[in-house]
C-alpha positions in Angstrom: 64.3 42.9 72.5 62.8 45.5 70.0 66.4 46.5 69.1 67.1 43.2 68.2 64.1 42.8 66.1 64.9 45.9 64.1 68.6 44.4 63.5 67.2 41.2 62.6 64.6 42.7 60.1 67.2 44.9 58.6 69.8 41.9 58.1 66.7 40.1 56.4 66.0 43.0 54.2 69.6 43.5 52.9 70.0 39.7 52.4 66.6 39.4 50.4 68.0 42.8 48.4 70.7 40.5 47.6 69.1 37.9 46.6 66.4 39.8 44.4 69.7 41.5 42.6 71.0 38.1 41.6 67.7 36.5 40.3 68.1 38.7 37.4 68.0 41.9 35.4 64.4 42.5 36.5 64.6 43.4 40.4 61.8 42.7 42.1 60.4 44.6 45.2 61.9 43.2 48.6 58.1 42.9 50.0 57.5 40.5 47.1 60.7 38.1 47.9 59.9 38.5 51.4 56.3 37.2 51.1 57.6 34.0 48.8 60.7 33.4 51.6 58.0 33.2 54.1 55.3 31.3 52.3 58.0 28.9 51.4 58.9 28.6 54.8 55.5 28.1 56.5 54.5 25.4 53.3 57.9 23.6 54.2 57.4 23.3 57.9 53.7 22.1 56.9 55.1 19.6 54.9 57.7 17.9 56.7 54.8 17.8 59.4 52.1 15.9 57.0 54.7 13.8 55.7 55.9 12.4 59.0 51.7 12.0 59.6 51.5 10.0 56.4 54.3 8.0 57.4 52.5 7.0 60.4 49.2 6.5 58.7 50.8 4.1 56.3 52.0 2.1 59.0 48.3 1.2 60.2 46.4 1.5 57.4 43.5 -0.7 58.1 42.8 1.6 61.4 43.3 4.9 59.6 40.9 3.9 57.1 38.2 3.1 59.6 38.5 6.2 61.5 38.5 8.0 58.3 35.4 6.4 57.3 33.8 6.7 60.6 34.6 10.6 61.0 32.7 11.1 57.7 29.4 9.1 58.9 29.3 11.1 62.0 29.6 14.2 60.5 26.8 13.5 57.7 24.4 11.4 60.2 22.0 14.2 60.5 21.6 14.6 56.8 18.5 13.4 55.2 20.8 10.9 53.5 22.5 10.0 56.9 19.5 9.2 58.4 18.4 7.1 55.6 21.3 4.5 56.1 21.4 5.2 60.0 25.0 6.3 59.6 25.2 7.3 63.3 24.4 3.4 64.1 27.4 2.3 61.7 30.5 0.8 63.8 32.5 -0.4 61.2 33.4 -0.6 57.5 31.9 -4.0 57.5 28.6 -2.6 58.6 28.8 0.1 56.4 29.7 -2.5 53.2 26.5 -4.4 54.0 24.2 -1.7 54.7 25.4 0.7 51.7 25.2 -0.6 48.1 27.9 0.4 45.6 26.9 3.5 43.6 27.3 5.4 40.3 26.4 8.7 39.5 22.9 8.5 38.8 22.3 7.3 42.3 23.2 11.1 43.4 22.1 13.1 40.3 18.6 14.0 41.9 19.9 14.7 45.5 22.5 17.2 44.1 19.8 18.8 42.0 18.1 19.2 45.4 21.3 21.0 46.5 21.6 23.2 43.6 18.0 24.4 44.2 18.6 25.4 48.1 18.0 22.5 50.1 20.0 21.9 53.1 21.4 18.7 54.6 20.6 16.8 51.8 23.9 14.5 51.7 26.5 16.8 53.8 25.9 19.0 56.8 26.8 22.2 55.5 26.6 24.1 52.0 29.2 23.2 49.6 31.9 25.6 48.2 31.1 25.1 44.5 28.8 22.6 42.6 32.4 21.1 40.8 31.6 20.1 37.2 33.6 17.0 36.2 35.9 16.9 32.8 33.6 14.7 31.1 36.1 12.3 29.7 33.8 9.2 30.1 30.5 10.9 28.9 28.6 13.8 30.0 30.0 16.2 32.8 28.5 15.9 35.9 27.8 18.0 38.7 29.7 17.3 42.0 30.0 18.9 45.6 33.2 20.4 46.8 33.3 21.0 50.3 35.8 22.8 52.5 37.3 19.7 54.0 38.0 18.6 50.4 40.0 21.4 49.7 41.6 21.1 53.0 42.4 17.5 52.3 44.1 18.6 49.1 46.2 21.4 50.5 47.4 19.5 53.9 47.6 15.8 52.3 48.4 16.3 48.9 49.9 20.0 48.0 52.2 20.4 51.1 53.3 16.6 51.0 54.5 16.6 47.4 56.3 20.0 47.7 58.2 18.3 50.7 59.2 15.4 48.2 59.8 18.0 45.5 62.2 19.8 47.6 64.1 16.8 48.6 64.6 15.6 44.8 65.0 19.0 43.5 66.6 21.2 46.0 67.1 24.1 43.3 63.0 24.5 43.6 63.5 25.9 47.2 65.1 29.2 45.7 63.4 32.4 45.4 62.7 32.2 41.7 59.2 32.7 40.2 56.9 30.1 38.7 55.1 30.3 35.6 51.6 28.8 36.4 49.6 28.3 33.3 45.8 28.8 34.7 42.7 29.9 33.4 40.2 31.8 35.6 36.7 29.6 34.8 33.6 31.4 34.2 31.4 30.3 36.9 27.4 30.1 36.6 24.8 30.3 39.5 22.3 27.7 40.3 18.8 28.9 41.2 19.7 28.8 45.0 22.8 31.0 44.0 25.6 28.5 44.3 28.4 28.8 42.0 28.4 26.1 39.4 31.8 25.6 37.6 35.2 23.0 37.2 36.9 22.9 40.9 39.7 25.2 40.4 40.2 28.5 42.2 42.4 31.5 40.5 45.9 32.2 41.9 44.6 36.0 42.3 42.0 35.0 45.1 45.3 34.6 47.6 47.5 37.9 47.5 50.3 36.0 48.9 49.9 33.4 46.1 50.9 35.5 43.5 54.2 36.8 44.7 55.5 33.1 43.8 54.3 33.8 40.0 55.4 35.3 36.9 52.1 36.5 35.6 50.7 39.3 37.4 46.9 40.1 38.9 45.2 41.6 36.2 46.2 38.6 33.6 43.9 36.3 35.8 41.2 39.0 35.0 41.0 38.2 31.4 38.4 36.1 30.3 39.9 34.7 27.0 42.1 31.7 27.2 43.9 32.7 24.2 44.7 36.1 25.4 45.5 34.8 28.9 47.9 32.4 27.6 49.5 35.1 25.4 49.9 37.0 28.7 51.3 34.0 30.8 53.9 33.7 27.8 54.5 37.5 27.7 55.4 37.9 31.5 57.4 34.7 31.4 59.6 35.6 28.8 60.5 38.9 30.3 61.7 36.9 33.3 65.1 35.2 32.2 65.2 33.6 35.9 62.1 31.3 35.9 62.6 28.3 38.3 59.3 26.2 37.6 56.6 25.9 34.6 53.5 24.6 36.3 49.9 23.6 35.5 47.4 21.2 36.4 48.3 19.2 33.1 51.2 18.4 30.7 48.7 19.3 28.1 48.3 22.6 29.0 51.9 23.2 29.1 52.4 21.6 25.7 49.9 23.8 23.9 51.6 26.9 25.4 54.7 25.8 24.0 52.8 25.5 20.6 51.5 28.9 21.0 55.3 30.3 21.7 55.9 28.9 18.4 53.5 30.3 16.5 53.4 33.6 18.2 57.1 34.3 19.4 57.3 37.3 17.1 54.5 39.3 18.2 56.0 38.3 21.9 59.4 39.6 21.1 58.0 42.9 19.7 56.0 43.3 22.8 59.1 42.8 24.9 61.5 45.0 22.8 59.1 47.8 23.0 57.7 47.2 26.4 53.8 46.9 25.3 50.8 44.4 25.2 49.9 43.5 22.0 46.9 45.4 20.6 45.3 42.3 19.0 44.4 41.2 22.8 40.6 42.2 23.5 41.3 43.7 27.0 39.4 45.6 29.4 40.9 49.3 29.1 41.5 49.4 32.9 43.2 45.9 32.8 45.3 47.2 30.0 46.6 49.8 31.7 47.4 48.0 34.7 49.6 45.6 32.7 50.8 48.2 30.4 52.2 50.1 33.6 54.4 46.8 34.4 56.2 46.7 31.0 59.2 48.4 30.0 61.2 48.2 26.9 64.2 45.4 26.7 65.6 45.3 23.6 68.2 43.3 25.1 66.0 40.4 26.2 63.9 40.4 23.4 67.2 39.8 20.9 68.1 36.8 23.4 64.4 35.4 23.1 64.4 36.0 19.1 67.9 34.0 18.9 67.0 31.2 20.9 63.7 30.4 19.0 65.5 30.8 15.7 67.8 28.2 16.7 65.3 26.0 17.0 62.7 24.4 19.5 64.3 21.3 20.8 65.0 22.5 24.3 63.8 26.0 24.2 62.7 25.9 27.6 66.1 25.5 29.2 67.8 27.7 26.6 65.1 30.3 27.0 65.1 30.2 31.0 68.8 29.1 32.1 67.7 28.3 35.4 64.7 26.4 34.9 64.5 23.5 37.6 61.3 21.8 37.1 58.0 20.9 34.8 55.4 20.6 37.5 52.4 19.0 35.8 50.6 15.6 36.0 51.8 14.0 32.9 50.0 10.2 33.4 47.0 8.9 32.3 45.6 10.8 29.0 48.5 13.2 29.5 51.3 10.7 29.2 51.8 11.9 25.3 52.2 15.4 26.4 54.6 14.7 28.9 56.5 12.7 26.2 56.3 15.4 23.6 57.7 17.8 26.1 60.6 15.9 27.0 61.6 15.1 23.6 61.1 18.7 22.4 60.5 21.7 24.1 61.4 21.1 27.4 64.4 18.4 26.8 66.7 18.4 29.5 64.5 19.6 32.6 63.3 17.4 35.0 59.3 16.6 35.5 57.4 15.8 38.6 54.0 14.3 38.1 53.0 15.2 42.0 49.1 14.0 42.3 46.4 11.3 41.6 43.0 13.3 41.9 39.8 14.2 40.5 36.7 16.3 40.8 36.0 13.7 43.7 39.2 14.6 45.6 42.6 13.8 46.2 43.3 10.0 45.9 47.2 9.8 45.8 50.4 11.4 46.2 53.7 10.6 44.0 56.3 10.7 47.0 59.2 9.4 44.3 59.6 12.8 42.1 62.8 11.4 40.6 61.4 7.9 39.1 60.2 8.0 35.7 57.3 5.8 36.7 54.3 7.5 37.6 53.3 5.9 40.9 51.0 6.9 43.5 50.6 6.3 47.4 46.9 6.2 48.1 46.5 8.7 51.1 44.7 6.9 53.8 43.0 9.7 55.4 41.9 11.5 52.2 39.3 8.7 51.0 38.1 5.4 52.4 38.9 3.2 49.3 37.5 0.1 48.2 38.9 -1.9 45.4 36.7 -3.9 42.9 38.7 -6.9 41.1 39.1 -6.1 37.2 37.7 -9.6 36.5 34.6 -8.9 38.6 33.8 -5.7 37.1 30.7 -6.9 35.0 28.9 -8.5 37.9 25.9 -6.7 39.4 27.1 -6.2 42.7 30.7 -7.3 42.7 32.6 -8.1 45.9 34.9 -5.0 47.3 38.6 -5.4 48.9 40.0 -3.0 51.2 43.7 -1.4 51.1 45.0 -4.2 53.3 43.3 -6.8 51.2 44.7 -6.4 47.6 47.6 -7.7 45.9 50.4 -6.6 44.1 50.3 -7.0 40.2 46.6 -7.1 40.4 44.4 -4.5 38.6 41.1 -2.8 40.4 38.4 -0.2 40.1 38.5 2.3 42.4 35.5 2.8 44.6 35.4 6.0 47.2 33.8 7.4 49.9 35.0 10.9 50.3 34.3 14.3 52.3 31.8 15.7 50.1 28.7 13.2 49.9 29.8 10.4 48.0 29.4 6.9 49.3 31.0 3.5 47.8 31.1 5.8 44.5 32.6 4.1 41.3 34.9 6.6 39.8 35.4 4.6 36.8 39.5 4.1 37.0 41.1 1.3 36.7 44.6 1.2 38.7 47.2 -1.4 39.0 48.8 -2.2 42.7 52.4 -1.8 41.9 53.8 -2.0 45.5 53.2 -1.3 49.1 54.9 1.6 51.3 54.6 0.3 54.6 51.2 -1.1 54.5 49.7 1.3 52.1 49.1 0.5 48.4 51.0 2.2 45.8 48.8 2.3 42.2 49.6 3.4 38.7 46.7 4.5 36.9 45.9 2.1 33.7 42.6 3.4 32.0 39.0 4.7 32.5 36.1 2.4 32.1 34.2 5.1 30.1 37.2 5.1 27.5 37.4 1.7 26.5 36.6 0.5 22.7 34.3 -1.9 22.5 32.4 -2.7 19.5 32.0 -6.8 20.1 32.7 -7.2 23.7 36.5 -7.1 23.3 37.3 -4.3 25.8 40.4 -2.5 24.3 41.5 0.0 27.2 43.3 3.1 26.3 46.6 1.9 27.9 46.4 -1.1 25.5 45.4 0.8 22.4 48.4 3.6 23.3 51.0 0.7 23.4 49.9 -0.5 20.3 50.3 2.8 18.7 53.6 3.5 20.1 54.8 0.4 18.8 53.8 1.3 15.1 54.8 4.8 15.5 58.3 3.3 15.5 58.1 1.8 12.5 56.4 4.7 10.6 59.8 6.9 9.7 59.7 10.3 10.4 56.4 10.4 12.4 55.7 12.0 15.6 52.6 11.8 17.6 50.9 15.0 18.7 47.5 13.9 19.7 45.2 11.2 19.1 41.6 9.9 19.5 39.2 7.0 18.0 35.8 6.3 17.5 33.7 3.2 17.1 32.3 2.8 13.8 28.3 2.5 15.4 28.2 6.4 15.9 30.0 7.0 12.7 26.6 6.5 10.7 27.3 6.6 6.8 30.4 8.0 7.3 32.0 5.1 9.0 33.1 3.6 5.9 32.9 0.1 6.2 29.8 -2.5 7.1 31.6 -4.4 10.1 32.3 -2.9 13.3 35.6 -1.2 13.5 37.7 1.6 15.1 38.0 4.7 13.2 41.2 6.0 14.7 42.4 9.7 14.0 45.8 10.8 14.4 47.6 14.3 14.0 51.3 13.6 13.1 54.3 15.6 12.9 57.1 14.7 10.2 54.5 13.0 7.8 51.6 14.1 5.8 50.4 10.5 4.2 50.7 7.0 5.1 50.5 4.2 2.9 47.7 1.5 3.3 50.2 -0.8 4.2 51.7 1.6 7.2 47.8 1.9 8.3 47.3 -1.7 8.3 50.5 -1.9 10.4 48.3 -0.5 13.4 45.8 -3.1 13.3 48.5 -5.7 13.2 50.4 -4.1 16.6 46.8 -4.3 18.1 46.5 -7.4 17.4 49.9 -8.7 18.7 49.0 -6.7 22.0 45.4 -8.3 22.5 44.3 -11.8 22.0 40.6 -11.0 22.0 41.1 -8.6 19.3 42.8 -10.5 17.1 40.4 -13.5 17.6 37.4 -11.2 16.6 39.4 -9.7 13.8 40.5 -13.4 12.5 36.7 -14.3 12.7 36.1 -11.1 10.9 33.5 -10.1 13.6 35.6 -6.8 13.7 36.6 -5.4 10.3 40.2 -3.4 10.0 40.6 -0.4 11.7 40.3 3.0 9.5 43.1 5.4 10.5 43.0 8.6 9.3 45.6 11.8 9.5 44.2 15.1 10.5 45.3 18.7 9.7 47.7 20.2 12.4 46.0 21.9 15.2 42.8 19.8 14.8 43.1 18.7 18.3 43.4 22.0 19.9 40.3 23.0 18.0 38.6 20.0 19.3 39.4 20.5 22.7 37.7 23.8 22.6 34.6 22.3 21.3 34.8 19.6 24.0 35.3 22.4 26.4 32.2 24.3 25.3 30.2 21.5 25.5 31.2 20.2 28.8 31.4 23.6 30.6 35.0 22.9 32.0 38.2 24.6 31.4 41.7 24.1 30.3 42.6 23.9 33.8 40.7 20.5 34.2 39.8 19.3 30.5 41.6 15.9 29.6 41.0 14.8 25.8 38.9 11.9 25.0 40.7 9.1 23.9 37.3 7.6 22.7 35.0 10.1 21.7 31.2 9.3 22.0 29.7 11.9 20.1 29.3 11.8 16.4 29.7 15.6 16.1 33.2 15.2 17.3 33.9 12.6 14.8 32.4 14.6 12.1 34.6 17.7 12.9 37.7 15.2 12.7 36.5 13.7 9.3 36.1 17.4 8.4 39.9 18.1 9.0 41.0 14.6 7.6 44.6 15.4 5.1 44.6 11.4 4.0 
């Protein structure tokens, strides 16, 4: 038996050496390839198992949801909060909904502060792994709890299932090519009781085995500067012509990485040619030494990169990495425009997969149809207990909720969730549309955030509605390409609002044009009137004035995102651009960047 094992191991080593040699000029250590091979096999097995479990769950959604809810209530029944609502005596979801109110963040603020101060068994039975900060898209950033259960659910019901779907849709992703993962190590603070506070994301370097999957080496994840880390991500990705996947949480991160590549390619090419790490990077000497040890002069690769970039940016990703199989990032919701720009320019010809519908609160849904252009997500029946508030009832004080088995196709609802980390009947503010069912389980499409509505007279124009009008008018502006946008309601602008009637202030960053005529700008107002009867009626009555459309300088939104991240204590891994800005200083910043 021992001899057979040695023979098998020797055979596997030879196979992996052969695979490693075929992956490109830069040969990888056999141990790295073997580790990646084993990781893929283990995760592949888990994915197939979890996919079968999910399939079974979707055939009996009502029972699975009841089990999920009661499991949560039993686990946290001995907490202060659980005793207040007598969780242990609750027998079913009907009793839970009758006894517990629908909640918002204010319901939990003081409870979470008590946990941050060191009190135990307040709303969850154990200690949180982290006090997780939300991205603050709909207002101030909120502090939530992240637990081991939340992370386990995300991995088993989300990551493994999506990787299984990805493997089936894009078989080439099973190869032993490395992934470039654009990730930025967050800076964590501590609560008064010593609990970590920060975004709910962990660095890939926290898992030695995971690093074998990525082109970026471990020392780069120790660099605190986002700008310097991005340079290192690009440098080590460009070194390796065999990259198979570009990955990030959100498409916006990959988009701005491509913008940085376009701006700094000469510096990157020089480093690859000489085998150096740019002196412009503010690196710890020990980190720099470890990174430079991984660099070797490669004039041939440098000249290839230079030639491709000088040939234009359209389709540059596929030309730099001919074996690129996939862009893996969420490109729905507020990230939709970045996905579209990437597909039209930098990443033309590369498939995209938007795997999850998730939030700081946890995993909500998975995309089981990677090859389809629509971003539809199957709700995960064992991740959260879900309720749905019909869109027509959202302004009621205590709107009635529906369960998974009660919602109807083509209707919009606000999601209400009970999760594994102390949120009960919690309104997360997302409006979703039920687009179909997989067995008995709803398939949903994200529509908009309630907090991201334009509403100066009660007209309630959603992000989804406004973006539709903006796309329509862009086709009427010759040469114009959208880079980014946001709006503000005139009420926050003060003396700089530019008009007495309430109106929308629209800030656009465009490529291809530096000015628009007043007639062209007014077309956006007309397009929104065509799409929104309520907005049109207010415009005709004069209750809402014409929107003001202003073009801002290139790079303005990249700068704005950094200001927003600084304010909300979030990171590029979790940040989403605010489509409706609520702070005057953000509007004033963009006014200061106005070109016309």
